[in-house]
C-alpha positions in Angstrom: 87.5 172.7 129.5 90.8 171.2 130.9 88.8 169.4 133.6 86.4 167.9 131.0 89.5 166.8 128.9 91.1 165.1 131.9 87.9 163.2 132.7 87.8 162.0 129.1 91.4 160.9 129.1 91.0 159.1 132.4 87.9 157.3 131.0 89.7 156.3 127.9 92.7 154.9 129.9 90.3 153.0 132.2 88.5 151.5 129.2 91.9 150.4 127.6 93.0 148.9 130.9 89.8 146.9 131.2 90.1 145.7 127.6 93.7 144.6 128.2 92.6 142.7 131.3 89.8 141.1 129.4 92.3 140.1 126.7 94.7 138.6 129.2 91.9 136.9 130.9 90.9 135.3 127.6 94.5 134.0 127.0 94.6 132.7 130.6 91.4 130.8 130.0 92.7 129.3 126.8 96.0 128.4 128.4 94.1 126.7 131.3 92.0 124.8 128.8 95.1 123.7 126.8 96.8 122.7 130.0 93.8 120.6 130.9 93.9 118.9 127.5 97.6 118.2 127.8 97.0 116.8 131.3 94.3 114.5 130.0 96.4 113.4 127.1 99.3 112.7 129.5 97.0 110.7 131.8 95.7 108.7 128.9 99.2 108.0 127.7 100.3 107.0 131.2 97.2 104.7 131.5 98.1 103.0 128.2 101.7 102.6 129.2 100.6 101.1 132.4 98.8 98.5 130.3 102.1 97.3 129.1 102.0 98.8 125.7 103.6 102.1 124.7 101.1 104.8 123.5 103.4 105.7 120.7 103.8 103.0 118.0 107.1 101.4 117.1 107.4 100.4 113.5 109.9 98.1 111.7 111.5 99.4 108.6 112.0 96.8 105.9 115.1 96.6 103.6 114.1 95.0 100.4 116.2 94.5 97.2 115.0 95.6 93.8 115.0 92.9 91.2 114.4 90.1 93.7 113.0 86.8 92.7 110.0 87.2 95.0 107.4 90.0 94.7 107.8 91.8 98.1 106.1 95.1 97.2 103.0 94.4 99.4 104.3 91.6 101.5 104.1 93.4 104.9 101.2 95.5 106.0 101.6 98.5 108.3 100.0 96.5 111.1 102.4 93.6 110.5 105.3 96.0 111.1 103.8 97.8 114.1 105.4 96.4 117.2 103.0 97.9 119.7 99.3 97.2 120.1 96.4 99.7 120.3 95.0 98.8 123.7 92.1 101.3 123.7 89.4 98.6 123.5 91.5 95.6 124.6 90.2 92.9 126.7 92.4 91.3 129.4 92.6 87.6 130.4 94.5 85.9 133.2 95.6 82.3 132.6 94.4 79.6 135.0 95.4 76.0 135.4 93.4 73.6 133.2 91.4 76.4 131.6 91.0 77.3 127.9 90.6 80.9 126.8 88.4 80.9 123.7 88.4 84.0 121.5 85.7 84.1 118.8 85.7 87.8 117.7 88.0 90.3 116.2 89.9 92.5 118.7 92.9 92.9 120.9 93.4 90.6 123.8 96.0 90.9 126.6 97.0 87.6 128.1 99.0 87.3 131.4 99.6 84.9 134.2 101.1 81.4 134.6 99.3 78.1 134.1 99.6 74.5 133.3 97.5 72.5 130.8 95.9 75.8 129.6 95.3 77.0 126.1 94.4 80.1 124.1 92.1 79.1 121.3 91.2 81.5 118.5 88.0 80.4 116.7 86.8 83.5 114.9 85.3 84.3 111.5 87.5 84.0 108.5 87.4 87.8 108.1 88.4 88.6 111.7 91.9 89.9 112.7 92.8 88.9 116.2 95.8 90.3 118.2 97.1 88.4 121.2 99.3 90.6 123.4 101.4 88.3 125.7 102.3 90.2 128.8 104.4 87.8 131.0 102.3 84.8 129.9 103.6 81.4 130.8 102.0 78.1 129.8 103.3 74.6 130.2 101.2 71.9 128.6 101.6 68.1 128.3 100.0 67.4 124.9 98.2 70.4 123.4 99.3 73.7 121.8 99.6 76.7 124.1 98.1 78.8 121.3 95.8 77.2 118.8 94.4 79.2 115.9 91.4 77.2 114.5 89.9 80.0 112.4 90.6 83.7 111.7 91.7 85.9 108.8 95.0 86.7 110.6 96.3 86.4 114.1 99.0 88.6 115.6 101.0 87.3 118.5 102.6 90.4 120.0 105.0 90.4 123.0 104.4 93.4 125.3 107.4 95.6 125.9 109.7 94.3 128.6 107.7 91.1 129.0 109.1 87.5 129.1 106.7 84.9 127.9 107.4 81.1 127.9 105.2 78.6 126.1 106.1 74.9 126.3 104.7 71.4 125.5 106.5 68.6 127.3 104.8 65.4 126.1 103.4 63.9 122.9 101.0 66.1 121.0 97.4 64.9 120.7 95.4 65.5 117.5 92.3 67.6 117.3 90.1 65.4 115.2 91.8 65.1 111.8 94.1 68.0 112.6 97.6 67.0 113.7 98.4 69.8 116.1 102.1 69.4 116.4 103.4 72.8 117.6 103.4 75.0 120.7 101.9 77.7 118.5 99.7 76.1 115.8 97.8 78.1 113.3 95.6 77.1 110.4 95.6 80.7 109.1 98.0 83.6 108.6 100.2 84.3 111.6 102.3 87.3 112.5 104.9 87.3 115.3 106.0 90.7 116.6 106.4 92.9 119.6 109.0 94.4 122.0 109.3 91.5 124.5 110.6 88.0 124.6 108.9 84.8 123.5 110.5 81.5 124.6 109.2 78.3 122.9 110.0 74.8 124.1 108.6 71.8 122.2 108.9 68.0 121.8 107.9 68.5 118.2 107.6 71.7 116.1 108.1 75.1 117.7 105.7 77.3 115.6 103.6 76.0 112.7 101.4 77.9 110.3 99.4 76.2 107.6 99.2 79.5 105.7 101.7 82.5 105.6 103.9 83.1 108.6 105.6 86.5 109.2 108.1 87.7 111.9 108.6 91.4 112.1 110.1 92.0 115.6 110.6 90.8 119.1 113.1 88.3 120.6 112.1 84.7 119.9 114.0 81.7 121.3 113.0 78.2 120.1 114.1 74.8 121.5 112.5 71.9 119.7 113.0 68.4 118.3 111.4 69.1 114.9 111.1 72.3 112.8 111.5 75.6 114.6 109.5 77.9 112.3 107.3 76.0 109.9 104.7 77.2 107.3 102.9 75.7 104.3 102.9 78.7 101.9 105.6 81.2 103.0 107.8 82.4 105.8 108.8 86.1 105.7 111.1 87.8 108.3 111.6 91.5 108.4 113.2 91.9 111.8 113.6 90.3 115.2 116.2 88.5 117.3 115.6 84.8 116.5 117.5 81.9 118.0 116.5 78.3 117.0 118.1 75.1 118.3 116.5 72.0 116.7 117.2 68.4 115.9 115.6 68.9 112.5 115.1 72.1 110.3 115.3 75.6 111.7 113.1 77.5 109.2 111.1 75.3 106.9 108.4 76.3 104.3 106.8 73.5 102.3 103.3 72.8 100.9 102.8 69.0 100.4 100.0 69.6 98.0 101.4 72.4 95.8 105.1 72.6 95.0 104.7 76.2 93.6 104.3 77.3 97.3 106.8 77.2 100.1 109.1 80.3 100.1 111.4 81.9 102.7 112.1 85.6 102.5 114.4 87.5 104.9 115.1 91.2 104.8 116.3 91.9 108.3 116.8 90.7 111.8 119.4 88.7 113.7 118.9 85.0 113.1 120.9 82.2 114.7 120.1 78.6 113.8 121.7 75.4 115.1 120.0 72.6 113.2 120.4 68.8 113.0 119.2 68.9 109.3 118.7 72.1 107.3 119.0 75.6 108.9 116.8 77.1 106.2 114.7 75.2 103.7 112.2 76.4 101.2 110.5 74.4 98.4 110.5 77.2 95.9 112.6 80.3 96.7 114.9 81.3 99.6 115.6 85.0 99.1 117.8 87.0 101.5 118.0 90.7 101.0 119.3 91.8 104.4 119.9 90.6 108.0 122.6 89.0 110.1 122.5 85.2 109.9 124.6 82.6 111.7 123.7 79.2 110.4 124.9 75.7 111.4 123.5 72.4 110.1 123.8 69.6 107.6 122.7 72.0 104.8 122.3 75.6 105.8 120.3 77.2 102.9 118.3 75.0 100.5 115.6 75.7 97.9 115.0 75.3 94.2 116.1 78.9 93.7 118.4 80.5 96.2 119.0 84.2 95.8 121.2 86.3 98.1 121.1 90.0 97.5 122.5 91.3 100.8 123.1 90.7 104.5 125.9 89.1 106.5 125.7 85.3 106.4 128.0 82.9 108.3 127.6 79.2 107.4 129.0 76.1 109.0 127.8 73.0 107.3 128.5 69.3 107.3 126.9 68.6 103.8 126.2 71.6 101.6 126.5 75.2 102.7 124.1 76.5 100.0 122.1 74.0 98.0 120.0 74.6 94.9 117.8 71.5 94.7 115.0 70.8 92.3 112.0 70.7 94.6 109.6 72.9 92.7 108.5 72.8 89.0 107.8 76.5 89.2 111.4 77.6 89.2 114.7 76.6 87.6 117.3 75.2 89.9 119.6 78.0 90.6 121.9 79.6 93.2 122.3 83.4 92.5 124.4 85.8 94.6 124.2 89.5 93.8 125.4 90.9 97.2 126.1 90.4 100.8 129.0 89.1 102.9 129.0 85.3 102.9 131.4 83.1 104.9 131.1 79.3 104.4 133.1 76.8 106.4 132.6 73.2 105.4 133.2 70.0 107.3 135.3 67.1 106.1 134.1 64.5 103.5 131.9 64.9 100.4 130.8 68.4 101.1 130.3 71.5 98.9 130.3 75.1 99.8 127.8 75.9 97.1 126.0 73.0 95.4 123.5 73.4 92.6 121.7 70.8 90.6 121.3 73.5 88.0 123.2 76.8 87.6 125.3 79.1 89.7 125.5 82.9 89.1 127.8 85.2 91.1 127.0 88.8 90.2 128.2 90.6 93.4 128.9 90.2 97.0 131.9 88.9 99.0 132.1 85.1 99.3 134.7 83.3 101.3 134.6 79.5 101.2 136.8 77.1 103.3 136.6 73.4 102.6 137.6 70.6 100.3 135.1 71.5 97.6 134.0 75.1 96.9 131.3 74.5 94.3 129.5 71.7 92.6 127.0 72.3 89.7 125.2 70.4 87.0 124.4 73.3 84.7 126.4 76.4 84.0 128.3 78.8 86.2 128.9 82.5 85.6 130.8 85.0 87.7 130.3 88.6 86.5 131.0 90.4 89.7 131.8 90.2 93.4 134.7 88.5 95.1 135.1 84.8 95.5 137.8 83.5 97.9 138.4 79.7 98.1 140.7 78.5 100.9 142.3 81.9 101.2 142.9 82.4 97.4 140.8 84.8 95.3 139.5 83.3 92.0 137.8 84.9 89.0 136.1 81.7 88.0 133.7 79.3 89.7 135.4 75.9 90.3 133.3 72.7 89.8 134.0 69.6 92.0 133.2 67.1 89.3 134.5 69.3 86.5 131.2 68.9 84.7 128.5 71.3 83.4 130.4 72.9 80.5 133.8 71.3 80.1 136.9 73.4 79.9 136.6 77.2 80.2 136.4 80.2 82.4 133.3 80.5 84.5 131.6 77.3 83.1 133.1 74.6 85.2 135.8 72.4 83.8 139.5 72.6 84.8 140.4 75.6 86.9 143.8 77.0 87.7 145.3 74.6 90.2 142.5 72.0 89.8 139.2 72.2 91.5 140.4 74.1 94.5 143.4 76.4 94.8 146.3 74.2 95.9 145.6 71.4 93.5 142.6 69.6 95.1 140.4 68.3 92.3 137.6 67.2 94.7 137.4 63.5 93.7 
């Protein structure tokens, strides 16, 4: 009986041992399978990184202000804000002297190499979205755009991470039939500039022109040109990026010659430096600044029918007007409104104004520091209900008026201010 029991126990122990081994073997097999999957994923990730775009996406976060003059709720799409391209099905092209790369279908295209008198032409259906990934692409042309968008729904020009790309036109631009192609990047349709690399633009005319809506959401962009740096017909919207513009004309310019209800500039982020011979930023309708770091130098630094500043750090050096509300659009009343931000304005000598409005001025918040012969000039009314206003080192609770008009005597509505127009007795005549 004992012998039979021992055999039974031994058999049971052997069965348990075999089951345990089988279980461990199953786990080992699963681990091997998972390891293989991880290895494959790592290989795919490495392959995509080797294609000059990170496998993980980098996305810009926007900082909009509630109650802004412009409707910005759906202004930027997720793809607009994504700084890395999906290269899974991308096609690659290498630039060659005297050759044109023509793209006529939706997709992602990686462009690299160095060439002269070469162009990238997008001529796709008006429903197609095309993404050009510049990966150390360098083009020097004598008379034609380096990138020319003839037709598409939207084109993204994305700089690959770590890349430096230089596009230049050195001579007089030639027309394409009835189209005056006058920019290094010239687009007839919506255009988005983004990425994690650097884009250098050198032009004898405009830097980047878009005949529709232009957006900048990332990347480093340096523009040297003799006309407008960033130009668009309908709107220019900037969410991020390190942008430097040196120009003999306007730095950022949005205007539609056929419709004065179009032509806005919206900025909610980025670091922007503009040295302009004329206006640093000009919009026909609205210039709205919600955030960002801006250093502006020009004749007039911010000009539009309605100028609204809700945030950001803005340093202005102007030889005419620092901020100018000018009646360019019948769709808006001429106004300069400041609700937030840190604004420093330094004016040149002569008939200059820190803030000039052909209509009204409202200061509802923010910190404003003006140095110059005339702080403000307005033709309508002026109200200060918040914020800090410092003129030539002296804080004031009212808004002085250079010509003492727009409401006669009284606090916050022009007229005589303590000490004259400016603290220290300067009446501004």
